[in-house]
KEMARZA-903862 format. One record per residue (C-alpha): z, x, y; residue number from 1; residue in one letter. Coordinates in steps of 0.001 Angstrom, whole numbers. Layout:
! residues N
<r z="Z" x="X" y="Y" dolo="NUM" kefi="a"/>
...
//
This chain:
! residues 353
<r z="-4692" x="-6654" y="21193" dolo="1" kefi="m"/>
<r z="-3097" x="-8707" y="18429" dolo="2" kefi="k"/>
<r z="-3099" x="-7152" y="14969" dolo="3" kefi="t"/>
<r z="-4408" x="-9164" y="12037" dolo="4" kefi="t"/>
<r z="-3117" x="-8121" y="8613" dolo="5" kefi="l"/>
<r z="-5600" x="-8010" y="5760" dolo="6" kefi="n"/>
<r z="-5069" x="-9759" y="2436" dolo="7" kefi="m"/>
<r z="-3652" x="-6692" y="689" dolo="8" kefi="k"/>
<r z="-1072" x="-6189" y="3436" dolo="9" kefi="q"/>
<r z="-66" x="-9849" y="3237" dolo="10" kefi="l"/>
<r z="379" x="-9633" y="-509" dolo="11" kefi="i"/>
<r z="2484" x="-6489" y="-202" dolo="12" kefi="l"/>
<r z="4675" x="-8038" y="2487" dolo="13" kefi="i"/>
<r z="5098" x="-11193" y="389" dolo="14" kefi="s"/>
<r z="6143" x="-9152" y="-2626" dolo="15" kefi="m"/>
<r z="8630" x="-7288" y="-439" dolo="16" kefi="l"/>
<r z="10190" x="-10276" y="1285" dolo="17" kefi="l"/>
<r z="10193" x="-13040" y="-1324" dolo="18" kefi="v"/>
<r z="12907" x="-11545" y="-3581" dolo="19" kefi="p"/>
<r z="15596" x="-11762" y="-886" dolo="20" kefi="f"/>
<r z="14388" x="-14560" y="1377" dolo="21" kefi="l"/>
<r z="14359" x="-17050" y="-1490" dolo="22" kefi="t"/>
<r z="17056" x="-17988" y="-3955" dolo="23" kefi="k"/>
<r z="15814" x="-15121" y="-6026" dolo="24" kefi="a"/>
<r z="14972" x="-14963" y="-9692" dolo="25" kefi="q"/>
<r z="17189" x="-12899" y="-11955" dolo="26" kefi="d"/>
<r z="16668" x="-9537" y="-13582" dolo="27" kefi="i"/>
<r z="14558" x="-10091" y="-16653" dolo="28" kefi="h"/>
<r z="12369" x="-8199" y="-19113" dolo="29" kefi="f"/>
<r z="9152" x="-9075" y="-20918" dolo="30" kefi="s"/>
<r z="10842" x="-8047" y="-24188" dolo="31" kefi="q"/>
<r z="13243" x="-10968" y="-24000" dolo="32" kefi="f"/>
<r z="14183" x="-10685" y="-27685" dolo="33" kefi="n"/>
<r z="15559" x="-7223" y="-26888" dolo="34" kefi="e"/>
<r z="17794" x="-8517" y="-24085" dolo="35" kefi="t"/>
<r z="19869" x="-11100" y="-25982" dolo="36" kefi="p"/>
<r z="22848" x="-11235" y="-23601" dolo="37" kefi="v"/>
<r z="20471" x="-11902" y="-20683" dolo="38" kefi="l"/>
<r z="19250" x="-14955" y="-22615" dolo="39" kefi="l"/>
<r z="22475" x="-16358" y="-23959" dolo="40" kefi="n"/>
<r z="26054" x="-15063" y="-24444" dolo="41" kefi="p"/>
<r z="26182" x="-17040" y="-27696" dolo="42" kefi="a"/>
<r z="23583" x="-14719" y="-29276" dolo="43" kefi="l"/>
<r z="26197" x="-11991" y="-29493" dolo="44" kefi="s"/>
<r z="27227" x="-10998" y="-33053" dolo="45" kefi="c"/>
<r z="25392" x="-13783" y="-34878" dolo="46" kefi="t"/>
<r z="22968" x="-11488" y="-36732" dolo="47" kefi="a"/>
<r z="24855" x="-8179" y="-36443" dolo="48" kefi="y"/>
<r z="28433" x="-6969" y="-36257" dolo="49" kefi="d"/>
<r z="27451" x="-4316" y="-33733" dolo="50" kefi="t"/>
<r z="24348" x="-4139" y="-31564" dolo="51" kefi="r"/>
<r z="23574" x="-1699" y="-28744" dolo="52" kefi="i"/>
<r z="20319" x="-1996" y="-26783" dolo="53" kefi="i"/>
<r z="18984" x="164" y="-23960" dolo="54" kefi="a"/>
<r z="16088" x="-1171" y="-21838" dolo="55" kefi="n"/>
<r z="13761" x="258" y="-19208" dolo="56" kefi="y"/>
<r z="10852" x="-1270" y="-17283" dolo="57" kefi="k"/>
<r z="8535" x="139" y="-14611" dolo="58" kefi="n"/>
<r z="6146" x="-2310" y="-12942" dolo="59" kefi="q"/>
<r z="3805" x="-2829" y="-9983" dolo="60" kefi="w"/>
<r z="3283" x="923" y="-9476" dolo="61" kefi="a"/>
<r z="-418" x="212" y="-8851" dolo="62" kefi="s"/>
<r z="383" x="-2135" y="-5943" dolo="63" kefi="v"/>
<r z="3442" x="-798" y="-4135" dolo="64" kefi="t"/>
<r z="6559" x="1279" y="-4756" dolo="65" kefi="s"/>
<r z="7419" x="900" y="-8453" dolo="66" kefi="p"/>
<r z="9874" x="-1829" y="-9451" dolo="67" kefi="f"/>
<r z="12280" x="-221" y="-11915" dolo="68" kefi="q"/>
<r z="14738" x="-2088" y="-14098" dolo="69" kefi="t"/>
<r z="17041" x="-562" y="-16680" dolo="70" kefi="y"/>
<r z="20231" x="-1378" y="-18475" dolo="71" kefi="g"/>
<r z="22358" x="-1397" y="-21591" dolo="72" kefi="i"/>
<r z="24141" x="-4084" y="-23594" dolo="73" kefi="s"/>
<r z="26836" x="-3678" y="-26238" dolo="74" kefi="i"/>
<r z="27952" x="-6376" y="-28692" dolo="75" kefi="e"/>
<r z="30778" x="-6227" y="-31205" dolo="76" kefi="r"/>
<r z="32242" x="-8736" y="-33648" dolo="77" kefi="a"/>
<r z="36046" x="-8903" y="-33871" dolo="78" kefi="f"/>
<r z="37888" x="-9131" y="-37213" dolo="79" kefi="k"/>
<r z="34747" x="-10175" y="-39009" dolo="80" kefi="h"/>
<r z="35177" x="-10171" y="-42776" dolo="81" kefi="l"/>
<r z="32087" x="-11083" y="-44751" dolo="82" kefi="k"/>
<r z="33767" x="-14190" y="-46220" dolo="83" kefi="l"/>
<r z="35406" x="-15284" y="-42965" dolo="84" kefi="k"/>
<r z="34168" x="-18707" y="-41881" dolo="85" kefi="k"/>
<r z="35003" x="-18319" y="-38190" dolo="86" kefi="t"/>
<r z="35064" x="-15161" y="-36137" dolo="87" kefi="y"/>
<r z="34706" x="-14027" y="-32529" dolo="88" kefi="t"/>
<r z="32485" x="-11579" y="-30701" dolo="89" kefi="g"/>
<r z="32273" x="-9903" y="-27332" dolo="90" kefi="g"/>
<r z="29632" x="-8245" y="-25192" dolo="91" kefi="s"/>
<r z="29347" x="-5950" y="-22190" dolo="92" kefi="l"/>
<r z="26086" x="-5614" y="-20284" dolo="93" kefi="s"/>
<r z="25098" x="-3514" y="-17273" dolo="94" kefi="i"/>
<r z="21665" x="-3895" y="-15674" dolo="95" kefi="y"/>
<r z="20283" x="-2270" y="-12548" dolo="96" kefi="k"/>
<r z="17117" x="-3167" y="-10671" dolo="97" kefi="d"/>
<r z="15327" x="-1371" y="-7829" dolo="98" kefi="k"/>
<r z="12315" x="-2986" y="-6193" dolo="99" kefi="a"/>
<r z="9817" x="-2211" y="-3461" dolo="100" kefi="g"/>
<r z="9681" x="-44" y="-358" dolo="101" kefi="d"/>
<r z="12927" x="-1507" y="1017" dolo="102" kefi="a"/>
<r z="14848" x="-466" y="-2122" dolo="103" kefi="n"/>
<r z="16002" x="-3971" y="-2944" dolo="104" kefi="l"/>
<r z="18560" x="-3366" y="-5676" dolo="105" kefi="g"/>
<r z="20705" x="-5403" y="-8037" dolo="106" kefi="s"/>
<r z="23624" x="-4235" y="-10151" dolo="107" kefi="l"/>
<r z="24599" x="-6863" y="-12705" dolo="108" kefi="l"/>
<r z="27762" x="-6356" y="-14784" dolo="109" kefi="v"/>
<r z="28798" x="-9075" y="-17238" dolo="110" kefi="n"/>
<r z="31368" x="-9616" y="-19972" dolo="111" kefi="l"/>
<r z="30775" x="-12204" y="-22676" dolo="112" kefi="g"/>
<r z="32846" x="-13854" y="-25380" dolo="113" kefi="f"/>
<r z="31721" x="-16153" y="-28181" dolo="114" kefi="n"/>
<r z="33033" x="-17978" y="-31242" dolo="115" kefi="v"/>
<r z="30838" x="-18130" y="-34358" dolo="116" kefi="v"/>
<r z="31396" x="-20793" y="-37011" dolo="117" kefi="v"/>
<r z="29610" x="-20774" y="-40357" dolo="118" kefi="k"/>
<r z="28239" x="-24296" y="-40785" dolo="119" kefi="t"/>
<r z="26605" x="-23763" y="-44175" dolo="120" kefi="g"/>
<r z="25669" x="-21173" y="-46767" dolo="121" kefi="k"/>
<r z="22920" x="-19773" y="-44546" dolo="122" kefi="y"/>
<r z="23696" x="-21129" y="-41082" dolo="123" kefi="s"/>
<r z="26009" x="-20525" y="-38130" dolo="124" kefi="k"/>
<r z="26751" x="-22163" y="-34809" dolo="125" kefi="l"/>
<r z="27819" x="-19969" y="-31900" dolo="126" kefi="s"/>
<r z="29259" x="-20971" y="-28523" dolo="127" kefi="a"/>
<r z="29588" x="-18350" y="-25799" dolo="128" kefi="g"/>
<r z="30720" x="-17924" y="-22222" dolo="129" kefi="i"/>
<r z="30321" x="-15025" y="-19815" dolo="130" kefi="g"/>
<r z="31093" x="-13884" y="-16331" dolo="131" kefi="g"/>
<r z="30715" x="-10940" y="-14038" dolo="132" kefi="g"/>
<r z="29431" x="-9715" y="-10712" dolo="133" kefi="i"/>
<r z="26030" x="-9230" y="-9099" dolo="134" kefi="n"/>
<r z="25936" x="-6603" y="-6332" dolo="135" kefi="y"/>
<r z="22699" x="-6618" y="-4302" dolo="136" kefi="r"/>
<r z="21609" x="-4091" y="-1697" dolo="137" kefi="t"/>
<r z="18625" x="-3520" y="583" dolo="138" kefi="i"/>
<r z="17558" x="-1048" y="3282" dolo="139" kefi="d"/>
<r z="16353" x="-3121" y="6294" dolo="140" kefi="p"/>
<r z="15197" x="32" y="8100" dolo="141" kefi="s"/>
<r z="12321" x="266" y="5621" dolo="142" kefi="k"/>
<r z="10728" x="-3014" y="6740" dolo="143" kefi="f"/>
<r z="7431" x="-2959" y="8608" dolo="144" kefi="q"/>
<r z="6616" x="-6036" y="10703" dolo="145" kefi="w"/>
<r z="3361" x="-7214" y="12252" dolo="146" kefi="g"/>
<r z="4884" x="-6911" y="15718" dolo="147" kefi="s"/>
<r z="5279" x="-3159" y="15144" dolo="148" kefi="q"/>
<r z="1544" x="-2569" y="14933" dolo="149" kefi="y"/>
<r z="249" x="-1282" y="18282" dolo="150" kefi="n"/>
<r z="-3337" x="-2369" y="17700" dolo="151" kefi="g"/>
<r z="-4268" x="793" y="15846" dolo="152" kefi="t"/>
<r z="-1465" x="1650" y="13492" dolo="153" kefi="n"/>
<r z="2204" x="1086" y="12697" dolo="154" kefi="y"/>
<r z="4700" x="2261" y="15332" dolo="155" kefi="d"/>
<r z="8356" x="2315" y="14177" dolo="156" kefi="a"/>
<r z="9503" x="2682" y="17792" dolo="157" kefi="a"/>
<r z="8331" x="-843" y="18635" dolo="158" kefi="l"/>
<r z="10934" x="-3601" y="18370" dolo="159" kefi="a"/>
<r z="10304" x="-5961" y="15474" dolo="160" kefi="s"/>
<r z="11850" x="-8991" y="17151" dolo="161" kefi="g"/>
<r z="13135" x="-10037" y="13739" dolo="162" kefi="e"/>
<r z="16661" x="-10789" y="12623" dolo="163" kefi="k"/>
<r z="17459" x="-8236" y="9943" dolo="164" kefi="l"/>
<r z="19430" x="-9246" y="6851" dolo="165" kefi="p"/>
<r z="22759" x="-7760" y="5833" dolo="166" kefi="v"/>
<r z="22363" x="-4688" y="3662" dolo="167" kefi="n"/>
<r z="24536" x="-5853" y="763" dolo="168" kefi="s"/>
<r z="26035" x="-8937" y="-836" dolo="169" kefi="v"/>
<r z="28294" x="-9379" y="-3873" dolo="170" kefi="i"/>
<r z="29035" x="-12527" y="-5829" dolo="171" kefi="n"/>
<r z="30656" x="-13698" y="-9022" dolo="172" kefi="g"/>
<r z="28719" x="-15437" y="-11765" dolo="173" kefi="d"/>
<r z="29349" x="-17719" y="-14751" dolo="174" kefi="l"/>
<r z="27195" x="-18427" y="-17814" dolo="175" kefi="v"/>
<r z="27551" x="-20415" y="-21035" dolo="176" kefi="g"/>
<r z="25417" x="-21217" y="-24048" dolo="177" kefi="g"/>
<r z="24974" x="-22428" y="-27611" dolo="178" kefi="l"/>
<r z="22981" x="-20885" y="-30487" dolo="179" kefi="v"/>
<r z="22104" x="-22105" y="-33979" dolo="180" kefi="y"/>
<r z="21463" x="-19162" y="-36324" dolo="181" kefi="h"/>
<r z="19894" x="-19384" y="-39798" dolo="182" kefi="f"/>
<r z="19258" x="-16495" y="-42202" dolo="183" kefi="a"/>
<r z="18081" x="-16837" y="-45789" dolo="184" kefi="k"/>
<r z="16935" x="-13488" y="-47142" dolo="185" kefi="s"/>
<r z="17909" x="-10729" y="-49519" dolo="186" kefi="e"/>
<r z="17384" x="-8037" y="-46901" dolo="187" kefi="r"/>
<r z="17401" x="-8138" y="-43145" dolo="188" kefi="y"/>
<r z="14280" x="-6097" y="-42337" dolo="189" kefi="i"/>
<r z="12450" x="-7030" y="-45534" dolo="190" kefi="s"/>
<r z="10070" x="-9945" y="-45261" dolo="191" kefi="a"/>
<r z="9648" x="-10454" y="-48996" dolo="192" kefi="q"/>
<r z="11706" x="-13582" y="-49509" dolo="193" kefi="d"/>
<r z="13375" x="-14890" y="-46388" dolo="194" kefi="g"/>
<r z="13379" x="-16999" y="-43296" dolo="195" kefi="t"/>
<r z="15530" x="-16309" y="-40251" dolo="196" kefi="k"/>
<r z="15653" x="-17963" y="-36873" dolo="197" kefi="f"/>
<r z="17711" x="-18527" y="-33730" dolo="198" kefi="d"/>
<r z="17442" x="-21551" y="-31438" dolo="199" kefi="i"/>
<r z="19550" x="-21674" y="-28312" dolo="200" kefi="g"/>
<r z="20237" x="-23117" y="-24885" dolo="201" kefi="f"/>
<r z="22106" x="-21491" y="-21999" dolo="202" kefi="s"/>
<r z="22971" x="-22154" y="-18357" dolo="203" kefi="a"/>
<r z="23428" x="-19397" y="-15755" dolo="204" kefi="f"/>
<r z="24916" x="-19530" y="-12234" dolo="205" kefi="h"/>
<r z="26405" x="-22984" y="-12773" dolo="206" kefi="f"/>
<r z="28990" x="-21979" y="-10170" dolo="207" kefi="n"/>
<r z="26008" x="-21684" y="-7707" dolo="208" kefi="t"/>
<r z="27228" x="-18467" y="-6014" dolo="209" kefi="p"/>
<r z="26222" x="-17468" y="-2482" dolo="210" kefi="k"/>
<r z="23235" x="-15211" y="-2805" dolo="211" kefi="y"/>
<r z="21043" x="-14866" y="286" dolo="212" kefi="s"/>
<r z="21017" x="-11772" y="2493" dolo="213" kefi="m"/>
<r z="19611" x="-13812" y="5375" dolo="214" kefi="v"/>
<r z="21592" x="-17053" y="5373" dolo="215" kefi="n"/>
<r z="25200" x="-16851" y="4194" dolo="216" kefi="s"/>
<r z="25140" x="-20570" y="3407" dolo="217" kefi="g"/>
<r z="22360" x="-20306" y="847" dolo="218" kefi="d"/>
<r z="23416" x="-20536" y="-2793" dolo="219" kefi="k"/>
<r z="21680" x="-19385" y="-5926" dolo="220" kefi="q"/>
<r z="19966" x="-22001" y="-8049" dolo="221" kefi="f"/>
<r z="21409" x="-22631" y="-11499" dolo="222" kefi="a"/>
<r z="19180" x="-21320" y="-14269" dolo="223" kefi="k"/>
<r z="18543" x="-23065" y="-17591" dolo="224" kefi="f"/>
<r z="17138" x="-21253" y="-20620" dolo="225" kefi="v"/>
<r z="15714" x="-22536" y="-23916" dolo="226" kefi="v"/>
<r z="14799" x="-19858" y="-26456" dolo="227" kefi="h"/>
<r z="13814" x="-19517" y="-30100" dolo="228" kefi="s"/>
<r z="12863" x="-16660" y="-32392" dolo="229" kefi="n"/>
<r z="11658" x="-16953" y="-36016" dolo="230" kefi="f"/>
<r z="11116" x="-14406" y="-38796" dolo="231" kefi="d"/>
<r z="9127" x="-16018" y="-41608" dolo="232" kefi="i"/>
<r z="8468" x="-13865" y="-44669" dolo="233" kefi="g"/>
<r z="5402" x="-14343" y="-46833" dolo="234" kefi="l"/>
<r z="6433" x="-14227" y="-50482" dolo="235" kefi="q"/>
<r z="5512" x="-10940" y="-52199" dolo="236" kefi="n"/>
<r z="3111" x="-10022" y="-49381" dolo="237" kefi="a"/>
<r z="5242" x="-7441" y="-47585" dolo="238" kefi="g"/>
<r z="4575" x="-9042" y="-44220" dolo="239" kefi="i"/>
<r z="6262" x="-11560" y="-41941" dolo="240" kefi="a"/>
<r z="5233" x="-13744" y="-39029" dolo="241" kefi="i"/>
<r z="7645" x="-13505" y="-36080" dolo="242" kefi="v"/>
<r z="6912" x="-16122" y="-33368" dolo="243" kefi="p"/>
<r z="9081" x="-16513" y="-30246" dolo="244" kefi="s"/>
<r z="9365" x="-18908" y="-27325" dolo="245" kefi="l"/>
<r z="11194" x="-18671" y="-24008" dolo="246" kefi="l"/>
<r z="11373" x="-21331" y="-21301" dolo="247" kefi="y"/>
<r z="13322" x="-20732" y="-18074" dolo="248" kefi="v"/>
<r z="13878" x="-23152" y="-15215" dolo="249" kefi="r"/>
<r z="15554" x="-22041" y="-11976" dolo="250" kefi="q"/>
<r z="15303" x="-24429" y="-9044" dolo="251" kefi="g"/>
<r z="11596" x="-25032" y="-8320" dolo="252" kefi="p"/>
<r z="10560" x="-21981" y="-10384" dolo="253" kefi="s"/>
<r z="9838" x="-21945" y="-14084" dolo="254" kefi="q"/>
<r z="8663" x="-19445" y="-16672" dolo="255" kefi="e"/>
<r z="7150" x="-20010" y="-20105" dolo="256" kefi="t"/>
<r z="6722" x="-17065" y="-22440" dolo="257" kefi="n"/>
<r z="5253" x="-17522" y="-25912" dolo="258" kefi="i"/>
<r z="4002" x="-15047" y="-28470" dolo="259" kefi="g"/>
<r z="4025" x="-13736" y="-32011" dolo="260" kefi="c"/>
<r z="4565" x="-10434" y="-33807" dolo="261" kefi="m"/>
<r z="3183" x="-9604" y="-37242" dolo="262" kefi="f"/>
<r z="5541" x="-7398" y="-39247" dolo="263" kefi="k"/>
<r z="4467" x="-5091" y="-42066" dolo="264" kefi="y"/>
<r z="7101" x="-3655" y="-44423" dolo="265" kefi="i"/>
<r z="6319" x="50" y="-44815" dolo="266" kefi="i"/>
<r z="9258" x="691" y="-47130" dolo="267" kefi="q"/>
<r z="11948" x="-1540" y="-48550" dolo="268" kefi="d"/>
<r z="15550" x="-400" y="-48869" dolo="269" kefi="q"/>
<r z="17155" x="623" y="-52132" dolo="270" kefi="s"/>
<r z="19803" x="-2031" y="-52633" dolo="271" kefi="v"/>
<r z="22584" x="-44" y="-54302" dolo="272" kefi="y"/>
<r z="22122" x="3651" y="-53517" dolo="273" kefi="t"/>
<r z="20976" x="3333" y="-49899" dolo="274" kefi="g"/>
<r z="18865" x="6490" y="-50343" dolo="275" kefi="i"/>
<r z="15670" x="4734" y="-49308" dolo="276" kefi="k"/>
<r z="15910" x="3164" y="-45863" dolo="277" kefi="k"/>
<r z="14090" x="25" y="-44846" dolo="278" kefi="a"/>
<r z="11156" x="680" y="-42532" dolo="279" kefi="c"/>
<r z="8795" x="-1768" y="-40815" dolo="280" kefi="a"/>
<r z="6239" x="-1895" y="-38024" dolo="281" kefi="i"/>
<r z="5310" x="-4975" y="-35994" dolo="282" kefi="s"/>
<r z="2342" x="-5567" y="-33731" dolo="283" kefi="l"/>
<r z="1676" x="-8611" y="-31574" dolo="284" kefi="g"/>
<r z="1429" x="-10029" y="-28086" dolo="285" kefi="a"/>
<r z="3069" x="-12498" y="-25703" dolo="286" kefi="f"/>
<r z="1736" x="-14572" y="-22855" dolo="287" kefi="y"/>
<r z="3805" x="-15350" y="-19786" dolo="288" kefi="r"/>
<r z="1989" x="-18407" y="-18495" dolo="289" kefi="v"/>
<r z="-44" x="-17812" y="-15318" dolo="290" kefi="n"/>
<r z="1369" x="-14297" y="-14990" dolo="291" kefi="d"/>
<r z="789" x="-11727" y="-17734" dolo="292" kefi="a"/>
<r z="-542" x="-10921" y="-21191" dolo="293" kefi="f"/>
<r z="1876" x="-8579" y="-22998" dolo="294" kefi="i"/>
<r z="801" x="-6557" y="-26073" dolo="295" kefi="p"/>
<r z="3835" x="-5214" y="-27951" dolo="296" kefi="s"/>
<r z="4646" x="-2720" y="-30691" dolo="297" kefi="l"/>
<r z="7961" x="-2602" y="-32604" dolo="298" kefi="l"/>
<r z="9050" x="79" y="-35074" dolo="299" kefi="f"/>
<r z="12175" x="-404" y="-37214" dolo="300" kefi="q"/>
<r z="13900" x="2168" y="-39401" dolo="301" kefi="y"/>
<r z="17210" x="1349" y="-41047" dolo="302" kefi="d"/>
<r z="19625" x="469" y="-38225" dolo="303" kefi="k"/>
<r z="17280" x="1540" y="-35404" dolo="304" kefi="y"/>
<r z="14431" x="-171" y="-33593" dolo="305" kefi="a"/>
<r z="12079" x="951" y="-30832" dolo="306" kefi="f"/>
<r z="9828" x="-1418" y="-28873" dolo="307" kefi="t"/>
<r z="7116" x="-653" y="-26332" dolo="308" kefi="v"/>
<r z="5073" x="-3210" y="-24396" dolo="309" kefi="s"/>
<r z="2814" x="-3417" y="-21372" dolo="310" kefi="y"/>
<r z="2297" x="-6287" y="-18934" dolo="311" kefi="d"/>
<r z="-1370" x="-6929" y="-18153" dolo="312" kefi="l"/>
<r z="-1314" x="-8971" y="-14963" dolo="313" kefi="n"/>
<r z="-3294" x="-12243" y="-15055" dolo="314" kefi="t"/>
<r z="-1909" x="-13914" y="-11911" dolo="315" kefi="s"/>
<r z="-3490" x="-14266" y="-8462" dolo="316" kefi="q"/>
<r z="-2425" x="-10658" y="-7793" dolo="317" kefi="l"/>
<r z="-5054" x="-9424" y="-10266" dolo="318" kefi="t"/>
<r z="-7451" x="-8521" y="-7452" dolo="319" kefi="g"/>
<r z="-4910" x="-6053" y="-6075" dolo="320" kefi="v"/>
<r z="-3131" x="-4989" y="-9267" dolo="321" kefi="s"/>
<r z="-6396" x="-4490" y="-11233" dolo="322" kefi="k"/>
<r z="-4563" x="-6243" y="-14116" dolo="323" kefi="a"/>
<r z="-1940" x="-3472" y="-14190" dolo="324" kefi="k"/>
<r z="1579" x="-4801" y="-14597" dolo="325" kefi="g"/>
<r z="4396" x="-2824" y="-16146" dolo="326" kefi="g"/>
<r z="5368" x="-515" y="-18992" dolo="327" kefi="l"/>
<r z="8554" x="-1406" y="-20857" dolo="328" kefi="e"/>
<r z="10677" x="305" y="-23532" dolo="329" kefi="f"/>
<r z="13741" x="-686" y="-25523" dolo="330" kefi="s"/>
<r z="15845" x="1169" y="-28074" dolo="331" kefi="l"/>
<r z="18222" x="-710" y="-30386" dolo="332" kefi="r"/>
<r z="20974" x="272" y="-32796" dolo="333" kefi="f"/>
<r z="22647" x="-2341" y="-34995" dolo="334" kefi="n"/>
<r z="24951" x="-2643" y="-37977" dolo="335" kefi="t"/>
<r z="25411" x="-5648" y="-40210" dolo="336" kefi="s"/>
<r z="28757" x="-7109" y="-41277" dolo="337" kefi="p"/>
<r z="30723" x="-4788" y="-43497" dolo="338" kefi="g"/>
<r z="28117" x="-3981" y="-46145" dolo="339" kefi="y"/>
<r z="28138" x="-232" y="-45563" dolo="340" kefi="g"/>
<r z="31865" x="-89" y="-46297" dolo="341" kefi="k"/>
<r z="31621" x="-2455" y="-49236" dolo="342" kefi="a"/>
<r z="28695" x="-747" y="-51001" dolo="343" kefi="l"/>
<r z="29078" x="2821" y="-49788" dolo="344" kefi="g"/>
<r z="25908" x="2877" y="-47696" dolo="345" kefi="n"/>
<r z="24430" x="1430" y="-44500" dolo="346" kefi="s"/>
<r z="22442" x="-1483" y="-45866" dolo="347" kefi="i"/>
<r z="20971" x="-3781" y="-43232" dolo="348" kefi="n"/>
<r z="21741" x="-7242" y="-44537" dolo="349" kefi="r"/>
<r z="21998" x="-10681" y="-42968" dolo="350" kefi="p"/>
<r z="25323" x="-12140" y="-41962" dolo="351" kefi="t"/>
<r z="25578" x="-15119" y="-44296" dolo="352" kefi="y"/>
<r z="26442" x="-13094" y="-47396" dolo="353" kefi="k"/>
//
């Protein structure tokens, strides 16, 4: 008797197979503003001399084995004096992804380098390049095929009749990008009197590396990213509007993510003594078109920031996921260019000064 899979089984199998049978999408997070080097290598060291971010995401636990993604990125400016017109920066990022019952995994390690040129009193232009490796693994023994159902239940002893993929593949990768950075403010966290924004474009995988675990001739699609992030202070109101936009195109696939945070300044920083530390809280939401609604909360204190968000699924998987998507965290540490040494404290100030 031939076995017919129900809709839930088909959805689960599709989620399991699509990531490695197609020219797969990259590791990415809903908190894209907290993964700058995954957006663009040119974002490194434009707003901060040093920035370290740790990320973690757990998703689809309500549907199948949880998809877990975590990583860390480190950025550092080189020989950056506060009056220097041109300086360089570098970044190191390590991200690991584990997905589904077959333990589909990715280990992405990248190095980046960028040159930042001050184009005006408040503006900078940054050009960056990056490269690294992507090591992908899978456990084919975990697959369950329709031909292994004996009419009543799954029987692992039955032959699948399917050609199994290789269990690992490694490839090199190249990325490049441009960013325009503008910051006009007396304090970096404070929203009292400033406007800050980044607008950038980047291209990933333009060397089109071999990627498939099924067909060794398949190559990964190049990926193109357009991103922007604004921080617009309302004069003497103690609040700021922080809208963001992300558009990604990779082969036939595309992603649009748009949203806004509203930042409230709990405490401003004492300018000269540094005794009082700047503190702010932001609340808002993002929408990844045709996929998820993402409420987010960000807390900032001095050089530290913590963000938590949750993906509420709105795609065609809603019937199975019950709108449950994924919980995501990020923790950031950053220092601004040289002000702590100059003024004897750890003031968080923008880079144009």
